[in-house]
C-alpha positions as CSV (number, residue, x, y, z in Angstrom):
1,X,-80.7,112.9,-13.8
2,X,-81.3,109.5,-15.4
3,X,-77.7,109.4,-16.8
4,X,-76.3,110.2,-13.3
5,X,-78.6,107.5,-12.0
6,X,-76.8,105.0,-14.5
7,X,-73.0,105.8,-13.8
8,X,-73.7,105.4,-10.2
9,X,-75.1,102.1,-10.6
10,X,-72.4,101.1,-12.8
11,X,-69.9,102.7,-10.1
12,X,-71.6,100.5,-7.5
13,X,-71.4,97.4,-9.7
14,X,-67.2,98.1,-10.5
15,X,-67.3,98.4,-6.5
16,X,-69.1,95.5,-5.5
17,X,-67.1,93.3,-8.3
18,X,-63.5,94.9,-6.8
19,X,-65.1,93.9,-3.3
20,X,-65.7,90.2,-4.7
21,X,-61.8,90.0,-6.4
22,X,-60.5,91.0,-2.8
23,X,-62.5,88.6,-1.1
24,X,-61.4,85.8,-3.6
25,X,-58.0,86.9,-2.5
26,X,-54.9,84.4,-2.9
27,X,-54.8,82.3,0.2
28,X,-52.1,79.8,0.9
29,X,-54.1,77.1,1.2
30,X,-54.5,75.0,-1.6
31,X,-56.8,71.4,-2.5
32,X,-55.6,68.3,-4.5
33,X,-57.4,65.2,-5.0
34,X,-55.4,62.1,-5.0
35,X,-56.3,58.4,-5.0
36,X,-55.0,56.4,-2.6
37,X,-54.1,52.6,-3.5
38,X,-54.2,51.2,0.0
39,X,-57.5,52.2,1.1
40,X,-58.8,52.3,-2.3
41,X,-60.3,55.5,-1.9
42,X,-60.1,59.1,-3.3
43,X,-59.1,61.4,-0.9
44,X,-59.1,65.5,-0.9
45,X,-56.1,67.3,0.2
46,X,-56.5,70.6,2.1
47,X,-52.7,72.1,2.4
48,X,-52.7,74.5,5.3
49,X,-50.1,77.4,5.6
50,X,-47.5,75.2,7.6
51,X,-44.5,73.5,7.0
52,X,-43.4,71.8,10.3
53,X,-40.5,69.5,11.4
54,X,-39.6,68.3,15.0
55,X,-36.7,66.3,15.5
56,X,-33.5,65.6,18.2
57,X,-30.8,68.0,17.4
58,X,-28.6,66.1,20.3
59,X,-30.3,62.8,21.3
60,X,-31.7,62.8,24.6
61,X,-30.5,66.3,25.3
62,X,-32.0,68.8,22.5
63,X,-35.2,69.1,20.4
64,X,-36.1,71.6,18.0
65,X,-39.3,71.8,16.3
66,X,-38.5,74.0,12.4
67,X,-41.9,75.5,11.5
68,X,-42.4,77.7,8.3
69,X,-45.6,79.7,7.9
70,X,-46.6,80.8,4.2
71,X,-47.8,84.3,4.0
72,X,-50.6,85.3,1.6
73,X,-49.4,86.8,-1.8
74,X,-49.5,90.6,-2.0
75,X,-51.9,91.2,-4.4
76,X,-55.4,90.0,-4.1
77,X,-57.5,88.1,-6.8
78,X,-55.0,88.2,-9.3
79,X,-54.3,84.3,-8.6
80,X,-57.8,83.3,-8.3
81,X,-58.4,85.1,-12.0
82,X,-55.2,83.2,-13.5
83,X,-56.4,80.0,-12.0
84,X,-59.5,80.4,-13.3
85,X,-58.2,81.0,-16.6
86,X,-55.3,78.6,-16.6
87,X,-53.0,81.4,-17.4
88,X,-50.8,80.4,-14.2
89,X,-47.0,81.4,-14.7
90,X,-44.5,79.2,-12.2
91,X,-43.7,82.7,-10.7
92,X,-47.5,82.6,-9.5
93,X,-46.7,79.2,-7.2
94,X,-44.1,81.2,-5.4
95,X,-45.0,82.8,-1.6
96,X,-43.1,84.3,0.9
97,X,-42.7,82.5,4.1
98,X,-41.3,83.3,7.9
99,X,-39.5,80.2,9.5
100,X,-38.5,80.1,13.3
101,X,-36.6,77.4,15.0
102,X,-38.1,76.5,18.8
103,X,-35.1,74.5,20.8
104,X,-35.9,72.6,24.1
105,X,-33.4,71.6,26.3
106,X,-34.7,68.0,28.0
107,X,-31.1,67.7,29.7
108,X,-29.9,68.8,33.4
109,X,-26.9,71.3,31.8
110,X,-26.6,74.4,30.0
111,X,-26.2,73.8,26.1
112,X,-24.2,75.9,23.9
113,X,-25.7,75.8,20.0
114,X,-23.5,77.7,17.2
115,X,-25.9,77.6,14.4
116,X,-23.8,77.5,11.1
117,X,-26.4,77.7,8.6
118,X,-30.5,76.8,8.2
119,X,-31.3,76.4,4.8
120,X,-34.6,75.5,2.9
121,X,-34.8,74.2,-0.4
122,X,-31.2,75.1,-0.6
123,X,-31.7,78.6,0.1
124,X,-29.9,79.9,3.5
125,X,-32.4,81.8,5.8
126,X,-30.9,85.2,6.6
127,X,-31.1,85.2,10.4
128,X,-29.8,81.2,10.7
129,X,-26.0,82.4,11.6
130,X,-26.1,82.9,15.7
131,X,-24.5,81.7,18.9
132,X,-27.1,80.4,21.4
133,X,-26.9,79.6,25.3
134,X,-30.4,77.3,26.0
135,X,-30.8,76.7,30.1
136,X,-31.3,73.7,31.2
137,X,-35.3,72.4,30.8
138,X,-35.9,75.6,29.0
139,X,-37.3,76.6,25.1
140,X,-36.3,79.2,22.9
141,X,-37.9,80.7,20.0
142,X,-35.5,81.9,17.3
143,X,-36.7,83.9,14.1
144,X,-34.6,82.7,11.1
145,X,-35.8,85.2,8.9
146,X,-38.3,85.3,5.2
147,X,-37.7,83.3,2.3
148,X,-39.7,82.4,-0.8
149,X,-41.5,78.9,-0.9
150,X,-43.2,77.3,-4.0
151,X,-46.6,76.4,-3.1
152,X,-47.0,73.3,-5.3
153,X,-44.1,71.6,-2.7
154,X,-45.7,69.5,-0.1
155,X,-42.5,68.8,1.3
156,X,-39.3,70.9,2.2
157,X,-35.7,70.1,2.0
158,X,-34.4,71.6,5.5
159,X,-30.4,71.8,6.4
160,X,-29.1,72.8,9.6
161,X,-25.1,72.8,10.0
162,X,-24.2,73.5,13.7
163,X,-21.6,73.0,16.5
164,X,-22.7,71.7,20.1
165,X,-21.2,71.8,23.6
166,X,-21.9,71.7,26.9
167,X,-20.9,70.0,30.2
168,X,-20.4,66.0,29.5
169,X,-21.0,66.9,25.7
170,X,-17.9,66.5,23.2
171,X,-17.9,69.3,21.1
172,X,-19.1,68.7,17.8
173,X,-19.5,69.8,14.1
174,X,-22.6,68.2,12.3
175,X,-24.4,68.5,9.1
176,X,-28.2,66.9,9.1
177,X,-31.0,67.0,6.9
178,X,-34.4,66.9,7.1
179,X,-37.8,67.1,5.4
180,X,-40.6,69.6,6.6
181,X,-44.2,68.6,5.8
182,X,-47.0,70.5,4.9
183,X,-50.1,70.5,7.2
184,X,-52.8,68.4,5.8
185,X,-56.4,67.1,6.3
186,X,-57.4,64.8,4.5
187,X,-61.3,64.1,3.5
188,X,-62.1,60.9,2.0
189,X,-64.7,60.1,-0.5
190,X,-66.9,56.5,0.3
191,X,-65.9,53.9,-2.1
192,X,-68.1,53.9,-5.5
193,X,-67.9,50.4,-5.9
194,X,-69.2,49.7,-2.6
195,X,-72.6,51.4,-3.5
196,X,-73.2,49.2,-6.6
């Protein structure tokens, strides 16, 4: 009877340990500490799971937002344990992400957009090649598929290649590069020297 009780206690402890590992599952939210020489303060950066870019793809006619959302790692707890033991490998920093583009037609005409390719960090997004018709004063959302992102990057290089046409617009083939910035929340430490 005592042996059975001891086994039950060990099993309960093991279950509690596994639950703790799962609750410490890898998040795409990361932290960093940076000294800002302009403000002379230490800043704690909490990086969110989003990279975002807003720009005008056709000035005064078509705005776009490119949004990439990182997914959590698939093996709960593993990243946390490796991080704690300082045994991270380059592949441990990789995470899958889903990307979408939001096109906002701010003009009075329908715009035709031929997306040739959109890539992040030189990786073409799988669903980026398509023909689009954006009605006047409307916004459309286009899912662009999944890719892999290095979690250490706070800025992603985005490249977009497209052709546009519409009444009053000349048909053009363009390639543009942009930076997607990772969402960040900054918390500042008080300047230590001011206390002295």
